[in-house]
N, C-alpha and C positions, 0 to 999 in steps of 0.2 A: 488523708485518704480514707475512704469508707471501708468497713470490714466487708470482705468478700463472702458471698454465699448466704450470709445470715442477716444482711442489712435490711432486708425487706421481709423478714420472717413474720413480722407483725401484720402484714397484708395477706397472709395465707389464711385460707378459710378453714372451717372446722375439720374438714376431712384431710387437710394437707399441711397444717402447721406441724404435725408430727406423724409418724407412721406406727403401725401396730408392731413392727419389728423393732423400731426405735424404743417404744415403750417396754417391750420384752427385754431387750439387751440392757437397758438402763436399770430395769428392775433386777436382773440377775447379776449385774456387775456393781451393784451399789456399794458393797463392802470394800472391794479394792479401790473404788473411785473415792470413797471416803477416807481410806488410808492414805491415798495419794494427796487428797485435799489437806489432810492433817499435816503431811510432811511439807507440801508446797506452801502452806500458810504458816508453818512453823508453830503449830498449835500444841498446847499442853492441856489436856483434858483432865479435870479433877472432878470426880464423882463423890457423892456423899458416902461416908463410911457406913452409916446407919440408914437402912431403907425405911421410908415412911410411905411407901406406896399403898399400904393397906388402908390409909386414912382417906377419907373423902376430902375434897378441896375445902370444904367448910370446916371440917375437923382440923385439918392441917393449919389453917390460918388462925383458928381460935386458940390453938395451943402454941402458936408461934410467938417467940420472944423478940421484941424489936429492939433490944439493947444493942449498942455498938459492939461489934466483934473485932478481934485482932486479925490481922492478915493471915491467910492460910499458910501453914508451915511448908507445904509442898510446892509452893510457887517457884517457878523457874525464871529468873530475871532475863535470861536470854531467849525466851520464848513468849508467844502470845498465849497467856493463860486464860483458860475458860473454866470457871467454876460453876458446876451444875448443881443447883440447890436441890433438885429432885427430878427424877425422870420416871414416867409411869410405865406400868407393865402393859405393853401393847401386843395385840394378837400378831403373830408373825406374818402372815400373808394378807392382812387387812389393811387397805389404804385409809389414810386419815387426811384431814385438812388441818395443816398446822398454821395458825395465825400468829403473826409476830409483830411487835412494835418497831417502828423505824427510829432508831435512836443514834446511830452513827454510820459512817460510810462503810465500815467493816461488818455490818450487821448480817448481810446476806451470807458471806463466807462463814461467819461464826455460826450461825443457825445450821448451815449444811454441814459443818464439821461434827455436829452433835446429833442431829436426826439419824436414827438408826436404819433408814430405809430410803429408797429413792423418792425424792419429792420434787416434782416439777416446780420451777420458780415462776410465779407470776410477776412479770417485769413490766413496769409502767414507764421506763425511761427509754425512749427511742433514740435520744442522743447517745446514751451508752451503748445501745445496741448497734448503732452505726459506726461509733469511733473508738470505743473502749476494747482494746485487744483481749482483756480478760473475759469478754462475752463468749469467746470460743469455749472456754472452760465451762461456762454456764450452759452452753448449748450441749456439751457433752453430758452434763448432768440432766438436761432437759428443761426447757422453759417455755412459757406462754407469754410472749411479749404483746403489748397492745399499746396504742396511742390513746392516752387518757383524755386528750381533747377531741378524739374522733368518736362520734356517736355510734357509727356502725361497729367499730372495733370494741367499744364498750359493751354494746349488746351481745357481741359474740363471745365475751370473756366467760360467762357462766356456763354455756353450752361446751366451750373448750375445756373448762375445768371438769365438767361432768364426764367428758370423754376420757380424760386422763384418770379420773377417779374410779373408773371401772376396774383398773388393774394397778395403778400407781397412786402415790400420794401427792399432795400439793402443798406448797409453802407460799403464803400470801401475806403482804404487809398492808393491813387494812387502813392505816393512817393515810397512805398514799404519798407521804412525803416525810422527811426527817422532822421530828418534833422540835421546832425551834420557837414554840409559843412560850410566852412568859407565865401564863396563867393555867395551863392544862398539863397535868401529869401525863395524860395520854390524849392525843387528838381525837376528835370525833371519828368513828369508823364508817367506811362505806359498807354497803349490805351485801357485797359479793359473795363472802364466805357463807353467810346465812342462806342466801338463795341457793348456792351450790349444795350446801348440806341438805336442804329440804328436797331438792330435786334428785340428788344422788343417793340420799340415805346414809351418807358417810358422817362419821363423828368428828367433832372439832377438838383439837388440842391447843389450848391457850399457851403460847410460847412467849415469855417476857424476858427481855434482854436489857441490862443496864451496864454501861461501860465506864470503868474507872480509867480514864486516859492517863492519869499521873503514874499509876502503878501498872499499866498495861494489863488490866484484868477485865474480862467480860464476865458478869454474873448472869446466869440463865435459870429460869424456873419453867417447868413444863407441867401443866395441869393434868389431871386424869381426863381421859376421852370423855366428851360431852355428847350425849344424844339429845339434840335440841328439841326433838318432838316430845321429849318426856319432861321438859322443863315446865314448872308451874309459873307461868308468866301472867302477871296482872299489868295490862297495858297502862292503866292509870297511874301505876307507880312511876312510870317513866314519862308519860304524857298526861299530866293533870288536866289538860283542856280537851282530852280525847272525847269524852262524853258530849261536851259542847259541840264539837266538830260533828259528831254523828247526828245530833238534833238539828244541825243546819244543813246537812246533806243526806236527807233521808232516802234519796234516790240511789245513793251509792254506799249503802251501809256494808255490804259484803266486801266490796273493793277497799273500803277504808279500814275495816277490821283487819283484812289480811295484810294491808300495807303497814299499818302500825303494829301489828303483831310481829312482822319481820323486823321492823325498827326496834322494837322492844327487846327481841333477842339479841340484836346487835349491841344494844346498850347494856345488856346484861354481861355479854362477853367483854365489853370495854371496861365495866366495873371490876370483873375479875382480873383483868390485866392491870388496872390501876392499883388494885389491892396488893398484888404481887409486886409491883414496882415500888410502892410505898414501903413495904417491908425490906425490900433489898436495899433501898436507899437508906433506911434507918439502921440497918445491920452493918453496912459496909462503907458508909460515907459520913464524914464529919458534918455537923450542922453549920451552915454559913450564917453569919450574923450580919444584919443590914448595916449596922454601925460601921462595919469594916469596908463597906463599899460606897458609902456617901449617899447622895440623893437618888431618887428613883431614876432620873434620867442618867446618871452616872452609872448605875447598875445596868441599865438597858445598853448604854454605849459599851461597856465592858464585855457584855455577853454577845452583843452584835459582832464585835471584832473576833471573839472566840468562835462563833458560828462561821464567819466568813473565812477565818484562817483554816478551820477544819475543812470547809467545803472546797475552797480553791487550792488547797495544797493536796487534797486527796482525790477529788473528782475531776478537776481540770476541765471545767466547762469552756467551750470555745465558741458558742453561739448563744444568742438570747433565747434560751429555752426554759427560763425561770418560771414562766406561767405554768408550764406543764410539770416540771421537776418539783415545784413546791406548792402544788395545788393540794389543798385540804378541804374537807367537807365542812360546810357550814349549815347547821340546822335552821329550821324556819325561824325560831325565835332569835337567833343570833343575826340573821339577815334583816329581820324586822328592827332590832336594836340599832344595827348600823345605818339602816334607812332613816330612822328617826334622828339620830345623831347628825348625819349628813344634811338632812333637811332643815333642822333647827339652827344649825351652825351657819346656814346661809341667809338666815332671816336678818334683815336690817330695819331696826326700829329706832325712833328718837327716844331720848332718855325719858320724856314724859309718859310715853306709852309703856315703856319697859317698867317704869315705876308703878303704873296703874295695874298692869297685868302680873307684876312680880315674876318676871321671867329673867332668869339669869343666863344670858346668852355666852357670857365668858365660860361658864361651866361646859356648855356644849362645844365651844371652840377647843377647849382643853381636851375634852373626850375625843373630839375629832382628831386632834394632834396625836393622842395616844393610839388611836386606831391606825393612823398612818405610820407611826413609829414602829408598830407591831406587825406591819405588813412585810412579811418575809420576802415575798416576791420583789417588792420595791427596793428594799435595801441591798438585796443580792444583786439586782439588775443595775442599780445605780453604781454600786462599787465596780462591777465588771465594766460598765461603759466608761468609767473614769480611769481605769487602769489597764485595760486590754491593750495588747499590741497589734500589729497589722494582721496577724494570724488568729486573733481572738484569744490568745493565751494571756493569763494574768499571773504576774510575779507576786509572790506573798512576802517579799522582803519588806516592802513598805508597811504592809500590815503588821508584820512581826515587830517593827520599830514602834508603830502606834500602840501595840500591846504592851 
């Protein structure tokens, strides 16, 4: 059964997805709501004893030691521990854009447990909006749901964010999906927060989360507020072929400059989050050795099972919504790479021609297989299709046995 009253909230226009009274009430009741959220989720918040907020982000990371640290002595084994590495000094009545990485099914509630003011959640999961009963609690907090596969709703997202940002903050997960990629510490970002910041004039707080599932600890780092209009951004640092693009498109110079200026800011924010993630992983997690896992395929299989066990035990998908739920951004160079691999892997030439042109098609076939094995949408969908019951539910018992 679909959730009543909120199941079509994503279809509301800019003037009706929330009300001014709703914004006001949520802003004024944020403290009791957060306390209730702490209690409801059994959270144990642990803040740093020494404040380092006077440091800039660059100073903080330059002086940070990446050596492995012992577990915090104040952990409570009966609670969901959230260790805050640092939290900035924020102006009391100023709204901010909190951008967070998508690292685990509990990342939304974890972030909302810590953020010290009301922050409307940008929600891209229509499946959750329709069927997850916890969405009523997120509605109480305030949310901006949208269908990521719907162009109209995507185009309305930034204006909706800007309306909220006049008085309230916003929390958005720019990766778009949980990061189950084997090669990226942080997935590529969508540009929504950058566009909203430029249009609204609001600052961005980079919010980084890493979850230690074995010890039930979430580690979080909050950057200082970033005024992206004051960043010294060199587009060529992020897009080396930028000048070449300008030379080939002289009629669209200003549009291209603005487009890649926005993309470069987004890359800068992603780099900040990647740096925070790297240090938290170094300080709080043991180094895994490849020799303990076997071949690359065995490693991939091991983590596929972990990802699916996490997803199907906590998110309970009942429909084929994996295209939307695990949609991630692919930059132009990655799309070009995939196109080359798929094209060359389909070439059929006899051995004489292959020898003369010195083309190793086996290499491209293996690269294509690697692309397919890393396709999160495919391995999630395939497991769901093979194991769902008549109602679309998936039992994780078989998966636990495989693990």
